[in-house]
C-alpha positions, -999 to +999 in steps of 0.1 A: -451-761+249-451-751+286-416-770+286-404-756+258-407-720+270-397-727+302-363-742+289-360-712+270-361-691+300-340-711+319-314-714+294-310-672+286-317-662+320-285-687+332-264-675+308-268-638+313-270-636+348-251-667+355-216-650+360-233-627+386-247-655+406-212-675+404-195-640+421-223-642+446-221-676+458-184-679+458-184-646+480-211-660+502-195-687+508-165-668+525-191-646+546-206-678+562-174-675+584-180-638+590-181-635+629-146-651+629-135-633+601-147-601+616-128-606+648-096-613+628-101-582+602-110-558+630-089-567+655-073-536+671-036-530+671-017-539+705-011-509+724+013-502+756-004-485+785-002-446+785-002-442+823-029-416+819-051-420+847-084-437+845-113-419+836-154-420+848-164-420+815-139-440+790-164-446+759-178-409+759-142-398+761-131-420+733-163-409+713-151-372+717-119-381+708-124-398+677-150-371+664-127-343+673-100-360+650-123-364+622-149-331+622-163-342+592-174-376+606-200-390+635-201-422+654-227-442+643-223-471+665-200-485+693-185-517+702-174-519+739-153-549+742-126-561+768-098-534+769-103-518+736-135-498+724-141-497+687-162-469+669-177-470+635-178-435+617-198-424+591-193-393+569-217-361+579-232-345+552-213-332+526-182-357+532-173-383+509-188-418+519-153-435+532-164-450+565-137-450+596-131-476+622-116-464+653-105-476+689-097-462+723-086-474+753-114-486+775-101-474+805-087-441+797-106-433+768-074-422+749-075-425+712-056-454+696-060-460+658-082-446+629-081-466+597-105-468+566-133-492+567-128-500+534-093-504+531-100-543+548-103-573+526-131-584+544-151-553+536-142-558+500-158-593+499-190-580+517-195-548+496-184-574+463-215-599+480-240-569+485-235-543+460-211-555+436-190-528+444-216-503+428-232-487+457-270-486+457-269-492+420-253-529+424-278-535+452-308-531+433-290-551+404-285-578+433-321-577+442-329-583+405-309-611+399-324-628+431-357-628+416-342-641+384-327-668+405-360-678+418-375-675+382-346-699+372-353-725+399-393-723+391-388-729+355-362-757+364-388-775+378-410-772+353-383-785+328-377-818+354-412-826+364-420-844+334-392-862+329-376-864+363-339-869+350-313-868+380-296-900+384-258-899+378-245-926+355-203-931+361-206-953+324-218-925+304-196-902+284-179-868+296-210-851+280-234-871+295-219-866+329-219-829+327-256-832+317-264-856+349-244-831+371-259-801+361-297-818+364-284-834+399-270-804+416-299-780+404-326-809+417-308-812+451-304-775+456-335-761+439-352-753+473-322-738+490-315-717+460-350-706+457-352-694+493-314-677+488-331-658+457-363-649+476-341-634+508-314-619+485-344-599+468-354-588+504-318-569+510-326-548+478-360-545+485-366-541+523-395-518+521-414-545+501-411-573+529-416-551+558-449-538+543-460-573+533-452-584+567-471-557+584-441-536+594-428-499+592-401-492+572-372-490+591-361-453+589-397-444+601-396-470+628-367-452+639-379-419+641-412-429+658-397-447+682-383-419+701-417-403+708-424-367+717-405-366+747-372-368+722-386-343+700-395-317+727-359-321+744-342-321+710-319-289+717-307-306+750-273-326+754-268-362+753-260-379+783-222-400+781-224-433+763-210-449+797-247-441+813-263-463+789-241-491+792-245-488+829-283-488+825-285-515+802-264-536+826-287-528+855-317-535+833-304-573+820-274-579+844-269-611+819-269-586+789-242-592+764-237-562+746-231-563+710-233-525+698-246-492+711-263-469+686-263-432+692-289-412+673-281-399+640-306-372+643-322-353+673-358-370+668-340-404+673-335-426+704-302-444+719-303-481+711-284-505+731-282-542+712-270-574+720-278-607+734-296-621+761-297-660+775-323-679+753-319-660+723-316-674+689-282-683+676-287-665+644-283-630+657-261-611+683-279-584+687-316-591+685-324-584+723-329-543+722-331-517+749-339-481+739-332-450+757-339-416+757-306-400+748-312-369+768-330-380+802-317-413+804-351-430+807-357-464+795-384-462+766-382-497+755-372-530+763-374-564+742-356-593+744-352-613+709-381-641+717-404-607+722-402-596+689-431-595+666-439-621+641-428-602+615-393-591+628-385-627+640-396-637+600-365-611+591-344-618+614-343-657+607-345-646+568-309-631+574-295-659+596-305-684+567-290-666+541-256-666+555-263-702+572-260-687+607-297-704+622-276-729+640-244-725+655-228-759+640-202-770+615-226-792+593-246-760+587-215-741+576-203-766+554-236-773+536-239-734+532-203-733+517-214-760+492-244-740+485-224-710+478-205-734+452-235-745+436-242-715+411-207-720+398-212-755+392-243-750+375-230-722+355-201-737+341-219-770+333-245-754+319-223-732+296-207-766+285-240-780+277-251-750+253-215-750+236-221-786+228-257-777+219-242-748+197-217-771+184-238-803+175-263-776+154-235-764+135-224-799+128-260-807+118-262-776+095-229-785+075-237-819+070-273-808+054-253-785+032-229-810+022-260-834+012-275-807-007-244-801-028-237-836-036-268-844-046-274-840-083-301-815-097-330-836-107-336-836-146-364-822-164-389-840-186-408-824-214-440-838-219-453-836-253 
């Protein structure tokens, strides 16, 4: 009885949510190579030197230039790299949500280019995978689909355990081959698919996971991290970004800075994220320095290997989701194949279901023909 119930749950959940899982799997396979794709998609255009003199604060000059050119936007994070600094701008309150990516000279602070971030094909793939191109509502649907995937994996285990069908037989007919492929692929990828569903639900419902791990919600944590000093000094102007870049290198000489996050509100700190030698390969921004944006005082220094248990778990979850827990070709190939698995399971499962419906219709037709061909029994009167 339990096996029949599990089969019906597995069947109908797969039919209704399978198409979305195929889309998420295919887009996720592509995003395994996101770091390399980011460099190619968001690479700044080559430019000729303008002849302007070098600036003492090129990072801050670039920030002011891009915000002056886009008054309705505010720089949310800065990526200092090589001869070009890149700025990601988010709209201020009341503006339409269209993020911009801008670049400026790392020596003079001269503005080079501004382009909509949504125009890139890689952004489209990321938005498709994360939000189904539907914003917060799409992310919620993704979270529900992730829970459905976990349920399907659990029901598949209940179906499989009593009979343990998973062997491939190349001598069988094509229908049996499809059945074997569906079962073998599902069993071999069962644990990985369940973990992907568990992690995928985190991106839709992060507050639940953080609360379960004893961590504060991120928005509250960012506000509390600034402390009373930033609250009392909220009317003072912020120091130039270049000062925090210099202070970060003075604090950790071997620090590889990935991004600088200016405070979005007056009670938030200036955060520098990057990588230190010995950090896990899963993330490039696990080591963090937090500064008072007004006085430049170092408020907190935390390397990647010093994160609390809950933060380490979440970081590893994010790395596992995209196959970046290990920087190797093998892990990337395995995760690409894992992303193709939902498509394999959905197509084979759909074929099996159609064959099943076709067989049932054939049985009903045969039964009807037999009933029509059989003579009606004669009535005998007994006196």
